[in-house]
N, CA and C atoms as an extended XYZ file, in Angstrom:
471
Properties=species:S:1:pos:R:3:atomname:S:1:resname:S:1:resid:I:1 pbc="F F F"
N        -3.343       -3.962       -5.518 N   UNK     1
C        -3.451       -2.855       -6.615 CA  UNK     1
C        -1.780       -2.798       -6.685 C   UNK     1
N        -0.885       -2.536       -5.766 N   UNK     2
C         0.427       -2.131       -5.284 CA  UNK     2
C         1.343       -3.107       -6.066 C   UNK     2
N         1.150       -4.312       -6.257 N   UNK     3
C         2.117       -5.080       -7.084 CA  UNK     3
C         1.712       -4.719       -8.466 C   UNK     3
N         0.725       -4.269       -8.809 N   UNK     4
C         0.585       -3.751      -10.333 CA  UNK     4
C         1.535       -2.446      -10.454 C   UNK     4
N         1.144       -1.740       -9.425 N   UNK     5
C         1.719       -0.525       -9.766 CA  UNK     5
C         3.421       -0.533       -9.992 C   UNK     5
N         3.649       -1.184       -8.870 N   UNK     6
C         5.228       -1.689       -8.915 CA  UNK     6
C         6.052       -2.801      -10.318 C   UNK     6
N         5.138       -3.333      -10.852 N   UNK     7
C         5.209       -3.834      -12.011 CA  UNK     7
C         5.579       -2.803      -13.019 C   UNK     7
N         3.990       -1.859      -13.278 N   UNK     8
C         4.040       -1.010      -14.257 CA  UNK     8
C         5.471        0.054      -13.916 C   UNK     8
N         5.975        0.723      -13.072 N   UNK     9
C         7.334        1.349      -13.101 CA  UNK     9
C         8.369        0.810      -13.120 C   UNK     9
N         8.727       -0.815      -12.617 N   UNK    10
C         9.499       -1.216      -12.708 CA  UNK    10
C         9.649       -1.510      -14.491 C   UNK    10
N         8.818       -1.998      -15.111 N   UNK    11
C         8.672       -2.249      -16.731 CA  UNK    11
C         9.135       -0.885      -17.611 C   UNK    11
N         8.929        0.106      -17.178 N   UNK    12
C         8.659        1.328      -18.110 CA  UNK    12
C         9.803        1.949      -17.532 C   UNK    12
N        10.314        1.691      -16.879 N   UNK    13
C        11.515        2.443      -16.254 CA  UNK    13
C        11.156        3.580      -15.521 C   UNK    13
N        10.230        4.343      -14.982 N   UNK    14
C         9.485        5.588      -14.400 CA  UNK    14
C        10.328        6.276      -13.344 C   UNK    14
N        10.534        5.114      -12.551 N   UNK    15
C        11.370        5.755      -11.349 CA  UNK    15
C        12.371        4.598      -10.771 C   UNK    15
N        13.430        4.781       -9.885 N   UNK    16
C        14.197        3.419       -9.256 CA  UNK    16
C        13.005        2.729       -8.507 C   UNK    16
N        13.561        1.443       -7.554 N   UNK    17
C        12.588        0.833       -6.305 CA  UNK    17
C        12.723        1.746       -5.086 C   UNK    17
N        13.697        2.634       -4.869 N   UNK    18
C        14.188        3.134       -3.863 CA  UNK    18
C        13.201        4.398       -3.956 C   UNK    18
N        12.897        5.350       -5.055 N   UNK    19
C        11.529        6.609       -5.700 CA  UNK    19
C        10.311        5.918       -5.034 C   UNK    19
N        10.055        5.061       -5.701 N   UNK    20
C         9.008        4.238       -5.592 CA  UNK    20
C         8.632        4.048       -4.206 C   UNK    20
N         9.298        3.192       -3.416 N   UNK    21
C         8.997        2.883       -1.926 CA  UNK    21
C         8.939        4.270       -1.314 C   UNK    21
N        10.041        5.333       -1.430 N   UNK    22
C         9.453        6.581       -1.076 CA  UNK    22
C         8.428        7.338       -1.437 C   UNK    22
N         7.249        7.356       -2.618 N   UNK    23
C         6.475        7.558       -3.247 CA  UNK    23
C         5.070        6.541       -2.262 C   UNK    23
N         5.375        5.816       -2.146 N   UNK    24
C         4.614        4.908       -1.283 CA  UNK    24
C         4.432        4.978       -0.095 C   UNK    24
N         5.249        5.521        0.752 N   UNK    25
C         5.238        5.684        2.236 CA  UNK    25
C         4.617        7.133        2.302 C   UNK    25
N         4.858        7.882        1.131 N   UNK    26
C         4.292        9.525        1.437 CA  UNK    26
C         2.732        9.029        1.136 C   UNK    26
N         2.561        8.227        0.117 N   UNK    27
C         0.911        8.061       -0.179 CA  UNK    27
C         0.403        7.223        1.108 C   UNK    27
N         1.167        6.375        1.428 N   UNK    28
C         0.475        5.823        2.898 CA  UNK    28
C         0.337        6.713        3.901 C   UNK    28
N         0.694        7.845        4.456 N   UNK    29
C         0.533        8.830        4.921 CA  UNK    29
C        -0.304        9.699        4.480 C   UNK    29
N        -0.619        9.993        2.987 N   UNK    30
C        -1.649       10.738        3.184 CA  UNK    30
C        -2.799       10.067        2.900 C   UNK    30
N        -4.265       10.904        3.623 N   UNK    31
C        -5.489       10.302        3.772 CA  UNK    31
C        -6.133        9.844        2.168 C   UNK    31
N        -6.830        8.981        1.928 N   UNK    32
C        -7.424        7.960        1.066 CA  UNK    32
C        -6.781        6.536        0.986 C   UNK    32
N        -7.271        6.161       -0.420 N   UNK    33
C        -6.439        4.741       -0.634 CA  UNK    33
C        -5.311        4.757       -1.308 C   UNK    33
N        -4.184        4.002       -0.897 N   UNK    34
C        -2.649        4.158       -1.145 CA  UNK    34
C        -2.558        3.835       -2.527 C   UNK    34
N        -3.194        3.148       -3.121 N   UNK    35
C        -2.807        3.056       -4.412 CA  UNK    35
C        -3.362        4.303       -5.502 C   UNK    35
N        -4.194        4.772       -5.529 N   UNK    36
C        -4.834        5.682       -5.887 CA  UNK    36
C        -3.680        6.994       -5.837 C   UNK    36
N        -2.963        7.390       -4.619 N   UNK    37
C        -2.605        8.348       -4.170 CA  UNK    37
C        -0.964        8.124       -4.324 C   UNK    37
N        -0.315        6.502       -4.676 N   UNK    38
C         0.766        6.078       -5.120 CA  UNK    38
C         0.608        6.225       -6.659 C   UNK    38
N        -0.598        6.171       -7.509 N   UNK    39
C        -0.645        6.394       -8.816 CA  UNK    39
C        -0.780        7.845       -9.059 C   UNK    39
N        -1.123        8.641       -8.229 N   UNK    40
C        -1.266       10.141       -8.512 CA  UNK    40
C         0.077       10.687       -8.377 C   UNK    40
N         0.805       10.216       -7.311 N   UNK    41
C         2.039       10.613       -7.100 CA  UNK    41
C         2.960       10.432       -8.202 C   UNK    41
N         2.502        8.833       -8.823 N   UNK    42
C         3.909        8.752      -10.129 CA  UNK    42
C         3.835        9.067      -11.084 C   UNK    42
N         2.512        9.732      -11.334 N   UNK    43
C         1.838       10.056      -12.452 CA  UNK    43
C         2.506       11.657      -12.479 C   UNK    43
N         2.561       12.409      -11.511 N   UNK    44
C         3.150       13.788      -10.833 CA  UNK    44
C         4.670       14.105      -11.523 C   UNK    44
N         4.712       12.598      -10.631 N   UNK    45
C         6.353       12.163      -10.285 CA  UNK    45
C         6.894       12.420      -12.028 C   UNK    45
N         6.054       11.762      -13.176 N   UNK    46
C         6.786       11.384      -14.218 CA  UNK    46
C         5.822       12.644      -15.354 C   UNK    46
N         4.964       12.864      -15.192 N   UNK    47
C         4.202       13.703      -16.279 CA  UNK    47
C         4.041       14.874      -15.819 C   UNK    47
N         3.873       15.610      -14.425 N   UNK    48
C         3.512       16.909      -14.101 CA  UNK    48
C         2.256       16.630      -13.796 C   UNK    48
N         1.370       17.270      -14.009 N   UNK    49
C         0.073       17.378      -13.409 CA  UNK    49
C        -0.902       16.580      -14.741 C   UNK    49
N        -0.395       16.707      -15.663 N   UNK    50
C        -1.535       16.062      -17.037 CA  UNK    50
C        -1.355       14.825      -16.546 C   UNK    50
N        -0.005       13.893      -16.111 N   UNK    51
C         0.245       12.819      -15.557 CA  UNK    51
C        -0.551       12.383      -14.255 C   UNK    51
N        -0.595       13.414      -13.270 N   UNK    52
C        -1.465       13.043      -11.912 CA  UNK    52
C        -2.725       12.789      -12.498 C   UNK    52
N        -3.490       14.003      -13.280 N   UNK    53
C        -4.733       13.544      -13.696 CA  UNK    53
C        -5.269       12.229      -14.223 C   UNK    53
N        -4.235       12.123      -15.412 N   UNK    54
C        -4.432       11.006      -16.055 CA  UNK    54
C        -4.670        9.604      -14.949 C   UNK    54
N        -3.358        9.835      -14.443 N   UNK    55
C        -3.594        8.439      -13.525 CA  UNK    55
C        -4.309        8.245      -12.310 C   UNK    55
N        -4.804        9.376      -11.573 N   UNK    56
C        -6.164        9.625      -10.815 CA  UNK    56
C        -7.585        8.919      -11.913 C   UNK    56
N        -7.467        9.423      -12.853 N   UNK    57
C        -8.610        8.865      -14.017 CA  UNK    57
C        -8.440        7.360      -13.697 C   UNK    57
N        -7.217        6.748      -14.405 N   UNK    58
C        -7.425        5.769      -14.738 CA  UNK    58
C        -7.340        4.746      -13.605 C   UNK    58
N        -7.318        5.287      -12.202 N   UNK    59
C        -6.837        4.636      -11.091 CA  UNK    59
C        -8.133        4.404      -11.007 C   UNK    59
N        -9.122        5.098      -10.500 N   UNK    60
C       -10.025        5.691       -9.981 CA  UNK    60
C       -11.327        5.119      -10.829 C   UNK    60
N       -11.234        5.358      -11.898 N   UNK    61
C       -12.556        4.908      -13.050 CA  UNK    61
C       -12.818        3.746      -12.743 C   UNK    61
N       -12.225        2.849      -13.461 N   UNK    62
C       -12.321        1.303      -13.466 CA  UNK    62
C       -12.826        0.772      -12.073 C   UNK    62
N       -12.513        1.400      -10.860 N   UNK    63
C       -12.909        0.876       -9.413 CA  UNK    63
C       -14.190        1.284       -9.244 C   UNK    63
N       -14.418        2.484       -9.802 N   UNK    64
C       -15.837        3.299       -9.105 CA  UNK    64
C       -17.081        2.507      -10.291 C   UNK    64
N       -16.605        2.213      -11.550 N   UNK    65
C       -17.547        1.525      -12.389 CA  UNK    65
C       -17.492        0.512      -11.664 C   UNK    65
N       -16.936       -0.888      -11.053 N   UNK    66
C       -16.832       -1.913      -10.863 CA  UNK    66
C       -17.595       -1.684       -9.349 C   UNK    66
N       -17.693       -0.741       -8.781 N   UNK    67
C       -18.158       -0.460       -7.253 CA  UNK    67
C       -19.937       -0.804       -7.461 C   UNK    67
N       -19.764        0.286       -8.479 N   UNK    68
C       -21.334        0.781       -8.630 CA  UNK    68
C       -22.058       -0.642       -9.148 C   UNK    68
N       -21.454       -1.307      -10.188 N   UNK    69
C       -22.026       -2.901      -10.548 CA  UNK    69
C       -22.023       -4.035       -9.338 C   UNK    69
N       -21.022       -4.073       -8.631 N   UNK    70
C       -21.238       -4.724       -7.365 CA  UNK    70
C       -22.179       -4.867       -6.600 C   UNK    70
N       -22.731       -3.064       -6.362 N   UNK    71
C       -23.327       -2.296       -5.382 CA  UNK    71
C       -24.819       -2.983       -5.775 C   UNK    71
N       -24.643       -2.582       -7.211 N   UNK    72
C       -26.008       -3.019       -7.815 CA  UNK    72
C       -26.811       -4.248       -7.531 C   UNK    72
N       -25.929       -5.081       -7.827 N   UNK    73
C       -26.029       -6.789       -7.849 CA  UNK    73
C       -26.007       -6.994       -6.659 C   UNK    73
N       -25.438       -6.190       -5.464 N   UNK    74
C       -25.309       -6.907       -3.844 CA  UNK    74
C       -27.004       -6.457       -3.535 C   UNK    74
N       -27.321       -5.066       -3.853 N   UNK    75
C       -28.795       -4.883       -3.321 CA  UNK    75
C       -29.865       -6.008       -3.829 C   UNK    75
N       -29.187       -6.672       -4.586 N   UNK    76
C       -30.508       -7.834       -5.101 CA  UNK    76
C       -30.740       -9.002       -4.412 C   UNK    76
N       -28.576       -9.468       -4.592 N   UNK    77
C       -28.750      -10.606       -3.882 CA  UNK    77
C       -28.101      -10.525       -2.478 C   UNK    77
N       -28.017       -9.682       -1.888 N   UNK    78
C       -27.149      -10.016       -0.810 CA  UNK    78
C       -27.913      -10.898        0.624 C   UNK    78
N       -29.119      -11.264        0.358 N   UNK    79
C       -29.870      -12.340        1.221 CA  UNK    79
C       -29.879      -13.861        0.880 C   UNK    79
N       -29.258      -13.862       -0.434 N   UNK    80
C       -29.177      -15.193       -1.284 CA  UNK    80
C       -27.857      -16.159       -0.399 C   UNK    80
N       -28.473      -16.768       -0.079 N   UNK    81
C       -27.286      -17.896        0.622 CA  UNK    81
C       -26.034      -18.432       -0.169 C   UNK    81
N       -26.291      -17.954       -1.276 N   UNK    82
C       -24.832      -18.753       -2.178 CA  UNK    82
C       -23.656      -17.326       -2.246 C   UNK    82
N       -24.437      -15.924       -2.125 N   UNK    83
C       -23.877      -14.922       -2.379 CA  UNK    83
C       -23.167      -14.730       -0.589 C   UNK    83
N       -23.638      -15.023        0.382 N   UNK    84
C       -23.192      -14.892        1.357 CA  UNK    84
C       -22.365      -15.758        1.654 C   UNK    84
N       -22.408      -16.839        1.123 N   UNK    85
C       -21.558      -18.280        1.528 CA  UNK    85
C       -19.460      -17.278        0.310 C   UNK    85
N       -20.025      -17.181       -0.515 N   UNK    86
C       -19.374      -16.336       -1.913 CA  UNK    86
C       -18.554      -15.381       -0.873 C   UNK    86
N       -18.767      -14.300       -0.074 N   UNK    87
C       -18.317      -13.271        0.167 CA  UNK    87
C       -17.556      -13.964        1.740 C   UNK    87
N       -18.264      -15.052        2.721 N   UNK    88
C       -17.875      -15.266        3.435 CA  UNK    88
C       -16.216      -16.263        3.072 C   UNK    88
N       -16.579      -16.814        1.715 N   UNK    89
C       -15.098      -17.504        1.212 CA  UNK    89
C       -14.014      -16.649        0.828 C   UNK    89
N       -14.435      -15.106        0.389 N   UNK    90
C       -13.542      -14.241       -0.214 CA  UNK    90
C       -13.021      -13.635        1.108 C   UNK    90
N       -13.099      -13.522        2.387 N   UNK    91
C       -12.334      -13.010        3.363 CA  UNK    91
C       -10.891      -13.172        3.671 C   UNK    91
N       -10.581      -14.842        3.776 N   UNK    92
C        -9.311      -15.861        3.767 CA  UNK    92
C        -8.472      -14.555        2.557 C   UNK    92
N        -9.317      -14.426        1.151 N   UNK    93
C        -8.641      -13.664        0.246 CA  UNK    93
C        -8.578      -12.746        0.344 C   UNK    93
N        -8.879      -12.185        0.819 N   UNK    94
C        -8.201      -10.635        1.080 CA  UNK    94
C        -7.767      -10.171        2.083 C   UNK    94
N        -7.292      -11.225        2.789 N   UNK    95
C        -6.776      -11.106        3.782 CA  UNK    95
C        -4.668      -11.507        3.289 C   UNK    95
N        -5.651      -12.431        2.401 N   UNK    96
C        -4.057      -12.737        2.217 CA  UNK    96
C        -3.682      -11.992        0.592 C   UNK    96
N        -4.445      -11.267        0.379 N   UNK    97
C        -3.342      -10.490       -0.962 CA  UNK    97
C        -3.111       -9.139        0.355 C   UNK    97
N        -3.609       -8.623        1.133 N   UNK    98
C        -3.043       -7.663        1.678 CA  UNK    98
C        -1.660       -8.349        2.512 C   UNK    98
N        -1.784       -9.649        3.116 N   UNK    99
C        -0.501      -10.053        3.297 CA  UNK    99
C         0.778       -9.819        2.099 C   UNK    99
N         0.499      -10.172        1.049 N   UNK   100
C         1.079      -10.460       -0.265 CA  UNK   100
C         1.702       -9.265       -0.163 C   UNK   100
N         0.621       -8.056       -0.740 N   UNK   101
C         1.572       -6.805       -0.569 CA  UNK   101
C         2.367       -6.186        0.672 C   UNK   101
N         1.893       -6.475        1.467 N   UNK   102
C         2.633       -6.355        2.569 CA  UNK   102
C         4.379       -6.929        2.798 C   UNK   102
N         4.511       -7.985        2.169 N   UNK   103
C         5.609       -9.128        1.862 CA  UNK   103
C         6.125       -7.782        0.884 C   UNK   103
N         5.318       -8.092       -0.512 N   UNK   104
C         5.957       -7.414       -1.510 CA  UNK   104
C         6.695       -6.652       -0.824 C   UNK   104
N         6.238       -5.275       -0.528 N   UNK   105
C         6.353       -4.340       -0.054 CA  UNK   105
C         8.025       -4.519        0.901 C   UNK   105
N         7.795       -5.285        2.081 N   UNK   106
C         8.954       -5.306        2.744 CA  UNK   106
C        10.259       -6.025        1.688 C   UNK   106
N        10.216       -6.914        1.026 N   UNK   107
C        10.649       -7.261        0.105 CA  UNK   107
C        11.795       -6.050       -0.407 C   UNK   107
N        11.050       -5.330       -1.128 N   UNK   108
C        11.494       -3.868       -1.917 CA  UNK   108
C        12.495       -3.188       -1.237 C   UNK   108
N        12.140       -3.083       -0.040 N   UNK   109
C        12.986       -2.564        0.991 CA  UNK   109
C        13.646       -3.277        1.932 C   UNK   109
N        14.040       -4.469        1.562 N   UNK   110
C        15.273       -5.262        2.240 CA  UNK   110
C        14.901       -5.309        3.508 C   UNK   110
N        13.651       -5.482        3.620 N   UNK   111
C        13.120       -5.846        5.383 CA  UNK   111
C        13.276       -7.743        5.627 C   UNK   111
N        13.033       -7.660        4.342 N   UNK   112
C        12.918       -9.644        4.328 CA  UNK   112
C        13.934      -10.256        4.523 C   UNK   112
N        15.033       -9.990        3.536 N   UNK   113
C        16.459      -10.581        3.258 CA  UNK   113
C        17.149       -9.856        4.551 C   UNK   113
N        17.294      -10.320        5.438 N   UNK   114
C        18.337       -9.841        6.416 CA  UNK   114
C        19.999      -10.219        5.719 C   UNK   114
N        20.505       -9.365        6.067 N   UNK   115
C        21.855       -9.688        5.394 CA  UNK   115
C        22.736       -9.065        6.602 C   UNK   115
N        22.559       -9.008        7.793 N   UNK   116
C        23.628       -8.741        8.767 CA  UNK   116
C        23.852       -6.599        8.873 C   UNK   116
N        23.939       -6.317        7.776 N   UNK   117
C        23.756       -4.831        7.943 CA  UNK   117
C        23.100       -4.044        8.703 C   UNK   117
N        23.902       -2.869        9.077 N   UNK   118
C        23.050       -2.124       10.238 CA  UNK   118
C        21.325       -1.501        9.515 C   UNK   118
N        21.681       -1.227        8.182 N   UNK   119
C        20.271       -0.811        8.215 CA  UNK   119
C        19.617       -1.811        8.270 C   UNK   119
N        19.533       -3.060        7.211 N   UNK   120
C        18.862       -4.285        7.645 CA  UNK   120
C        18.092       -4.859        9.236 C   UNK   120
N        18.922       -4.633        9.876 N   UNK   121
C        18.601       -4.871       11.272 CA  UNK   121
C        17.918       -3.620       11.745 C   UNK   121
N        18.350       -2.824       11.746 N   UNK   122
C        17.570       -1.269       12.154 CA  UNK   122
C        16.285       -1.304       11.217 C   UNK   122
N        16.508       -1.481        9.712 N   UNK   123
C        14.750       -1.345        9.580 CA  UNK   123
C        13.951       -2.811       10.442 C   UNK   123
N        14.449       -4.153       10.516 N   UNK   124
C        13.736       -4.767       11.103 CA  UNK   124
C        13.551       -4.421       12.624 C   UNK   124
N        14.109       -3.924       13.345 N   UNK   125
C        14.080       -3.460       14.669 CA  UNK   125
C        12.767       -2.285       14.951 C   UNK   125
N        13.071       -1.485       13.876 N   UNK   126
C        11.780       -0.245       13.396 CA  UNK   126
C        10.519       -0.985       12.982 C   UNK   126
N        10.385       -2.156       12.477 N   UNK   127
C         9.277       -2.710       11.948 CA  UNK   127
C         8.771       -3.233       13.127 C   UNK   127
N         9.254       -4.370       13.970 N   UNK   128
C         9.028       -4.657       15.002 CA  UNK   128
C         8.204       -4.219       16.488 C   UNK   128
N         9.352       -3.153       16.532 N   UNK   129
C         8.746       -1.943       17.760 CA  UNK   129
C         7.225       -1.105       16.985 C   UNK   129
N         7.248       -0.679       15.757 N   UNK   130
C         5.903       -0.462       15.479 CA  UNK   130
C         4.693       -1.343       15.320 C   UNK   130
N         4.882       -2.340       14.533 N   UNK   131
C         3.923       -3.620       15.201 CA  UNK   131
C         3.568       -3.665       16.740 C   UNK   131
N         4.904       -3.836       17.300 N   UNK   132
C         4.487       -3.761       18.811 CA  UNK   132
C         3.526       -2.891       19.770 C   UNK   132
N         3.668       -1.423       19.018 N   UNK   133
C         3.523       -0.376       19.290 CA  UNK   133
C         1.911       -0.262       18.946 C   UNK   133
N         1.735       -0.630       17.958 N   UNK   134
C         0.052       -1.012       17.099 CA  UNK   134
C        -0.788       -1.791       17.528 C   UNK   134
N        -0.197       -3.099       17.684 N   UNK   135
C        -1.212       -4.061       18.684 CA  UNK   135
C        -0.811       -4.244       19.970 C   UNK   135
N         0.147       -4.017       20.400 N   UNK   136
C         0.065       -4.245       22.060 CA  UNK   136
C        -0.024       -3.181       23.017 C   UNK   136
N         0.257       -2.085       22.325 N   UNK   137
C         0.127       -0.510       23.177 CA  UNK   137
C        -0.941       -0.035       22.602 C   UNK   137
N        -1.466       -0.462       21.810 N   UNK   138
C        -2.817        0.122       21.030 CA  UNK   138
C        -2.553        1.877       20.726 C   UNK   138
N        -1.352        2.149       20.035 N   UNK   139
C        -0.884        3.471       19.949 CA  UNK   139
C        -2.061        3.732       18.468 C   UNK   139
N        -1.752        5.417       18.758 N   UNK   140
C        -2.389        5.809       17.499 CA  UNK   140
C        -1.260        5.214       16.115 C   UNK   140
N        -1.897        5.157       15.294 N   UNK   141
C        -1.089        4.887       13.890 CA  UNK   141
C        -0.320        6.594       13.699 C   UNK   141
N        -0.687        7.461       13.889 N   UNK   142
C        -0.246        8.979       13.434 CA  UNK   142
C         0.756        9.164       14.381 C   UNK   142
N         0.714        8.216       15.642 N   UNK   143
C         2.124        8.504       16.549 CA  UNK   143
C         3.313        7.454       15.976 C   UNK   143
N         2.658        5.960       15.322 N   UNK   144
C         3.587        5.347       15.316 CA  UNK   144
C         4.444        6.073       13.729 C   UNK   144
N         3.720        6.646       13.153 N   UNK   145
C         4.325        6.886       11.653 CA  UNK   145
C         5.334        8.069       11.806 C   UNK   145
N         4.995        9.418       13.060 N   UNK   146
C         5.827       10.592       13.330 CA  UNK   146
C         7.146        9.755       13.781 C   UNK   146
N         6.810        9.023       14.931 N   UNK   147
C         7.611        8.140       15.878 CA  UNK   147
C         8.759        7.267       14.535 C   UNK   147
N         8.577        6.881       13.978 N   UNK   148
C         9.248        5.819       12.844 CA  UNK   148
C         9.916        6.849       12.040 C   UNK   148
N         9.537        7.988       11.573 N   UNK   149
C        10.378        9.319       10.492 CA  UNK   149
C        11.097        9.845       11.802 C   UNK   149
N        11.219        9.946       12.874 N   UNK   150
C        11.824       10.853       13.385 CA  UNK   150
C        13.162        9.662       13.902 C   UNK   150
N        12.718        8.299       13.517 N   UNK   151
C        14.047        7.419       14.067 CA  UNK   151
C        14.799        7.447       13.045 C   UNK   151
N        13.958        7.694       11.437 N   UNK   152
C        14.778        7.352       10.522 CA  UNK   152
C        15.597        8.649       10.010 C   UNK   152
N        14.869        9.669       10.395 N   UNK   153
C        16.313       10.966       10.085 CA  UNK   153
C        17.083       10.450       11.224 C   UNK   153
N        16.940       10.092       12.617 N   UNK   154
C        18.332       10.084       13.297 CA  UNK   154
C        18.900        9.080       13.029 C   UNK   154
N        18.638        7.832       12.363 N   UNK   155
C        19.206        6.668       11.866 CA  UNK   155
C        20.112        6.753       10.592 C   UNK   155
N        19.024        7.405        9.693 N   UNK   156
C        19.640        7.754        8.208 CA  UNK   156
C        20.160        8.991        7.593 C   UNK   156
N        19.931        9.694        8.119 N   UNK   157
C        20.618       11.212        8.035 CA  UNK   157
C        21.917       11.682        7.837 C   UNK   157
């Protein structure tokens, strides 16, 4: 969903890329789905409370309807070998969609295109250290978020 949200924000000029990145960061730290949180924050930013409500309904209602339809289908068909094979085949797709969203987010933050600037190199270092803390040290993500935010305040303010 994030690439679609980013495309709409860019197309209609609702906010700059940096503002969108900040909104996504806030949405990612908030409880709930990041796409819904982002849409609600963007709606609020562009049209106040009514924009937030419309964005919430617009992003949550179609998903709710699709999940209910899929759940009804899955309850009846979950033992079917073709359905099991289909879900097995969808696992790599879901992983690739998540990786695509991460790469798109990294590109919009100038993390992928290293240009040798202090900002690019420091962003890459924060990324690598955060990933190391999460994967190898098994730190709680909340600690990594707080520590990264404190490093950001130190380096960029």
